[in-house]
C-alpha positions in Angstrom: 37.9 8.7 -15.9 35.8 5.6 -16.1 36.1 3.4 -13.2 35.5 -0.2 -14.2 33.4 -2.7 -11.6 35.8 -3.8 -8.6 38.7 -1.5 -9.8 39.9 -1.4 -5.9 40.3 -4.5 -4.0 39.8 -5.1 -0.4 42.5 -3.5 1.5 43.2 -0.7 -0.9 43.7 2.8 0.7 41.9 5.4 -1.0 43.1 9.0 -0.6 45.2 7.9 2.3 42.1 7.7 4.6 39.5 5.1 3.3 40.2 1.3 3.6 38.4 -0.7 0.9 36.3 -3.6 2.7 33.9 -4.6 -0.1 32.9 -3.6 -3.2 28.9 -3.0 -2.9 28.3 -2.6 -6.5 27.7 0.3 -9.2 25.2 2.5 -9.6 24.2 4.7 -12.6 26.9 7.2 -12.4 29.8 5.3 -9.9 31.3 2.6 -8.0 30.2 2.2 -4.3 32.4 0.5 -1.7 32.2 -0.2 1.9 35.3 1.4 3.4 36.8 2.0 6.7 37.2 5.4 7.6 41.0 5.4 9.2 40.6 8.9 11.0 37.3 8.0 12.5 37.1 4.4 12.8 33.9 3.7 11.4 32.6 1.7 8.1 31.2 3.9 6.0 30.2 4.1 2.1 32.5 5.7 -0.6 31.0 6.2 -4.0 33.2 7.1 -6.8 31.4 9.4 -9.3 32.6 9.7 -12.9 34.1 12.9 -13.9 31.9 13.1 -17.0 28.6 13.7 -14.3 29.1 17.2 -14.5 29.5 17.7 -10.9 32.0 20.1 -9.3 33.9 20.7 -6.4 31.7 23.6 -5.2 28.6 21.6 -5.4 30.7 18.6 -3.2 31.5 21.1 -0.6 28.0 22.1 -0.3 26.6 18.5 0.2 29.0 18.1 3.0 27.1 21.0 5.1 23.5 19.3 4.4 22.2 18.1 7.6 18.7 17.0 8.0 16.7 13.9 9.6 15.7 13.1 6.2 19.1 13.0 4.6 21.5 10.7 4.3 24.7 12.3 5.9 27.3 13.2 3.2 30.8 13.0 5.4 33.2 14.0 3.0 33.9 15.0 -0.6 37.3 14.6 -2.3 39.1 13.7 -5.5 40.8 10.2 -5.7 42.9 9.2 -9.1 41.1 12.1 -10.9 37.7 11.1 -9.8 35.3 12.9 -7.4 33.9 10.9 -4.6 31.3 11.2 -1.7 31.3 9.7 1.6 28.1 8.9 3.4 26.7 6.5 6.1 26.7 3.0 4.9 22.9 2.5 4.6 22.5 -1.5 5.5 18.8 -1.6 5.6 18.1 -1.4 1.6 16.1 1.2 -0.4 12.7 2.0 -1.2 13.4 0.1 -4.4 13.8 -3.1 -2.6 10.0 -2.7 -1.4 7.8 -1.2 -3.8 7.4 -3.7 -6.9 5.4 -5.4 -7.7 2.6 -4.8 -5.1 3.5 -1.2 -4.0 3.6 -0.4 -0.2 0.8 0.4 2.1 -0.8 3.9 1.5 0.3 5.2 5.2 4.0 4.2 4.7 4.2 5.4 1.2 2.9 8.8 2.5 5.1 8.9 5.4 8.1 8.0 3.3 7.1 10.8 0.7 6.8 13.4 3.2 10.1 12.5 4.7 11.5 12.6 1.0 10.2 16.1 0.6 11.5 17.6 3.5 14.9 16.2 2.5 14.4 17.6 -0.9 13.2 21.1 0.7 16.6 21.3 2.6 18.7 20.5 -0.5 16.8 23.1 -2.1 17.0 25.4 0.8 21.0 24.8 0.1 20.6 26.2 -3.4 21.1 22.5 -4.8 19.0 20.6 -7.0 18.9 17.0 -6.4 18.0 15.9 -10.0 17.9 12.0 -9.5 14.8 11.2 -7.0 13.9 7.9 -7.5 13.2 4.4 -5.3 16.7 3.4 -5.5 18.2 6.6 -4.0 15.7 6.8 -0.9 17.6 4.8 2.1 16.0 2.9 4.8 16.7 3.0 8.3 16.7 0.3 10.9 13.1 1.9 12.0 12.0 1.9 8.5 12.6 5.6 8.1 13.3 7.2 4.6 16.4 9.0 4.1 17.0 11.0 0.9 20.6 10.1 -0.3 22.8 9.5 -3.3 23.6 13.5 -4.6 26.0 12.1 -7.1 23.8 14.4 -9.8 22.8 17.4 -7.4 23.9 20.5 -9.0 24.0 24.2 -8.1 21.4 26.3 -9.4 21.6 29.2 -11.3 19.9 32.6 -10.3 16.6 31.7 -12.1 16.6 28.4 -10.0 17.4 26.0 -12.6 20.3 23.8 -13.7 21.2 21.8 -16.6 19.5 18.6 -17.8 20.0 15.3 -15.5 18.1 12.4 -13.9 16.7 9.1 -14.6 14.0 8.8 -17.1 11.5 6.8 -15.1 11.0 9.4 -12.6 12.0 12.4 -14.8 9.8 15.5 -15.5 8.5 16.1 -19.0 11.0 19.2 -19.4 13.8 16.8 -18.6 12.7 14.0 -20.8 12.8 16.7 -23.7 16.5 17.6 -22.6 15.1 20.8 -21.0 16.7 22.5 -17.8 15.9 21.2 -14.4 14.3 23.2 -11.8 12.7 23.1 -8.3 9.3 22.0 -9.8 11.2 19.2 -11.7 12.4 17.6 -8.4 8.7 18.0 -7.2 7.7 16.0 -10.3 10.0 13.2 -9.4 9.0 13.2 -5.9 5.0 12.7 -7.5 6.6 9.8 -9.9 8.3 8.3 -6.9 5.0 8.3 -4.7 3.3 6.7 -7.8 5.4 3.9 -7.9 5.0 3.0 -4.2 1.4 3.2 -4.7 1.0 1.2 -8.1 4.4 -1.1 -7.6 5.4 0.3 -11.0 6.5 3.3 -12.6 4.2 5.8 -14.1 5.5 5.1 -17.9 6.8 1.7 -18.4 8.5 0.6 -21.6 11.3 -1.9 -22.8 13.9 0.8 -23.3 15.0 4.2 -22.1 14.3 6.2 -25.2 10.7 4.4 -25.4 10.2 5.8 -21.6 11.5 9.1 -22.5 9.0 9.2 -25.3 6.2 8.4 -23.2 7.1 10.7 -20.6 7.0 13.6 -23.6 3.9 12.0 -25.2 1.6 12.7 -21.9 0.4 11.8 -18.6 0.7 8.5 -17.5 -2.4 6.1 -16.7 -4.2 7.1 -13.5 -2.4 5.4 -10.3 -5.7 4.1 -9.8 -5.6 1.6 -12.5 -3.0 -0.4 -10.7 -3.8 0.5 -7.2 -7.7 0.9 -6.9 -7.3 1.3 -3.3 -6.1 4.8 -3.4 -8.5 7.3 -2.8 -9.3 10.2 -5.2 -7.7 12.9 -2.8 -4.3 11.2 -3.0 -4.8 10.7 -6.7 -5.2 14.5 -7.0 -2.0 14.9 -5.1 0.0 12.5 -7.4 -1.3 14.3 -10.6 -0.8 17.8 -9.2 3.0 17.0 -8.5 3.4 15.4 -11.6 1.7 17.9 -13.6 3.2 18.2 -17.4 3.5 22.1 -17.0 6.0 22.7 -14.0 3.9 26.0 -13.3 1.0 23.6 -12.6 2.9 21.6 -9.9 3.5 22.4 -6.2 6.1 25.1 -5.9 8.2 23.4 -3.3 8.5 20.3 -1.8 7.4 21.7 1.4 4.0 22.5 -0.2 3.8 19.1 -1.6 4.5 17.5 1.9 2.1 19.9 3.5 -0.9 18.9 1.3 -0.2 14.9 1.6 -0.2 15.6 5.3 -4.1 16.8 5.1 -5.0 13.3 3.0 -7.6 11.8 5.2 -7.4 7.8 4.5 -10.3 5.6 4.6 -11.2 3.6 7.3 -10.6 0.3 5.7 -7.1 0.1 4.3 -6.2 -2.3 1.4 -3.0 -3.6 0.1 -2.2 -6.2 -2.5 -1.7 -9.7 -1.4 -0.7 -13.1 -2.9 -2.6 -15.1 -0.6 -5.2 -16.5 -3.1 -2.3 -17.4 -5.9 -3.2 -21.3 -5.3 -6.7 -20.5 -5.9 -5.6 -19.2 -9.5 -6.4 -15.7 -8.6 -4.6 -13.1 -10.8 -4.7 -10.1 -8.6 -5.9 -9.8 -4.9 -6.6 -7.0 -2.2 -6.7 -7.4 1.6 -8.7 -4.8 3.2 -8.8 -4.2 7.1 -10.6 -2.0 9.4 -10.7 -1.5 13.2 -13.4 -3.7 14.8 -14.4 -5.1 11.6 -13.7 -8.2 9.8 -11.0 -8.3 6.8 -12.1 -8.6 3.3 -10.6 -9.6 0.3 -11.5 -8.4 -3.4 -9.6 -10.3 -6.3 -9.6 -10.8 -10.0 -10.5 -14.2 -11.1 -10.1 -15.7 -14.8 -13.2 -16.4 -16.4 -12.1 -18.1 -19.7 -10.9 -15.0 -22.0 -12.5 -12.7 -19.6 -12.1 -11.7 -16.0 -14.5 -11.1 -13.2 -14.4 -9.7 -9.8 -14.9 -11.7 -6.5 -15.5 -10.1 -3.0 -15.4 -12.1 0.2 -15.0 -11.7 4.0 -12.2 -13.3 5.6 -11.4 -15.5 7.1 -14.9 -17.3 6.6 -14.6 -16.8 2.9 -18.4 -15.3 2.7 -19.2 -13.9 -0.5 -20.0 -10.1 -0.3 -22.6 -9.9 -3.1 -22.6 -6.6 -3.7 -19.0 -6.1 -4.5 -18.6 -9.0 -6.9 -18.8 -7.9 -10.5 -19.5 -10.3 -13.5 -17.0 -11.6 -16.1 -15.9 -8.8 -18.6 -12.9 -7.6 -20.7 -9.6 -7.0 -19.2 -10.1 -3.2 -20.0 -13.1 -2.7 -17.5 -11.2 -4.2 -14.8 -9.8 -1.0 -13.1 -13.4 0.4 -12.9 -14.6 -2.9 -11.4 -12.0 -2.9 -8.8 -12.5 0.3 -7.8 -16.4 0.0 -7.5 -15.6 -3.4 -5.5 -13.2 -1.8 -2.7 -15.6 1.2 -2.4 -18.4 -1.2 -2.0 -16.6 -3.0 0.8 -14.9 0.0 2.5 
C-alpha cells in the first residue's frame, strides 16, 4: 500500500494509540509523523514503511529489542492500514546530513561520529540484522551533538552465510550492492566508510546527476581520494577510509568494531584544519583555517589567477604571508597536490 504525503491530518489516531501531531516529511521509503503516544504520554516519531520495502514482522520485532547508547531507540513496531510502522524517539536536533555539505565537518567530530555509528551497527549485527542503509540522513544528532544510528526501515535478518538481499541508497552503497548483489556485514562497513568520506570531504564519494549514473561510477572503480577535496586529512585516516571502502569485501574491515578500533588509533596533527568562508569577499574560491595550541592561526586559500589558480597562505589575524606554503598559479588539476603541500608546510 503506497502512502501519499500528508495522508493522516493532525488528530488522526493510528493503531488506536498514536495521535498525529504533525507531518514531518517523507524519507526514501515512508511517511514520518510526530505523534503523541496515548499510552506513554510522550511525543515520538512514527514512520510508515511501504510493504514493498521487504521488511518482515520478524525483523520489526528484533528492532524493538535493539538497545544501545549509539542507536536511536525503536519503541514499537506494528501494522496500520496494511502498512508496517516503526515508532522511535523524536530526533529534534537534525541529522549528520544537515551538517556535512559542502565543507565537511572537523576531523575530530567526523571520527567521533563514525566511531559511534560503528558501535551502533555492530550492535545491529550482533542482533543478526543488517542495516543496509547507512548514510548521513540516517545518523541522528542529540542535543549534545552525539551521533545515533537510526532509520531501520531497510533492516533485514541475515541468512546463515551472514547475507541479505540487495538494498540501500546508491550514494553510500557498496560495490556489490550497486551491482545488484547481496548485502553483508562488510557492505554495511563500506557504507560507514562512504559516510566518513562524506563527512571529511563535504561530498559523497561518487557524484553524478542521476542515480543510474552514480551506480555506474560505484561499479566502475574507486572514488577520487578524499584528500582531493579535504587536503587536510592525514594519510593515516585516508588509508582507513580506503580500507573500509575496498571494492573487494574481503579487503574491508571484517566488522564495524574493527573499523572503530582502527579509527581510535588515528593520531591527528597538532594543527587542525577546517573549511571556512571567511575570504569569500576577497574572491577566494576555497579556504582552510588551521589552529594549533600555542600558535597563531593560519589560512590556506585558492585564489583565481586568470584561467588558472594559485594557493596563498598567511598567518591570521595579521595576514602576513607564509612564503614557503604559497604556490604559483597553475591548472585546476594541480590544486589537490598544491593544497596538500601547502597545508603540510604550515602544519
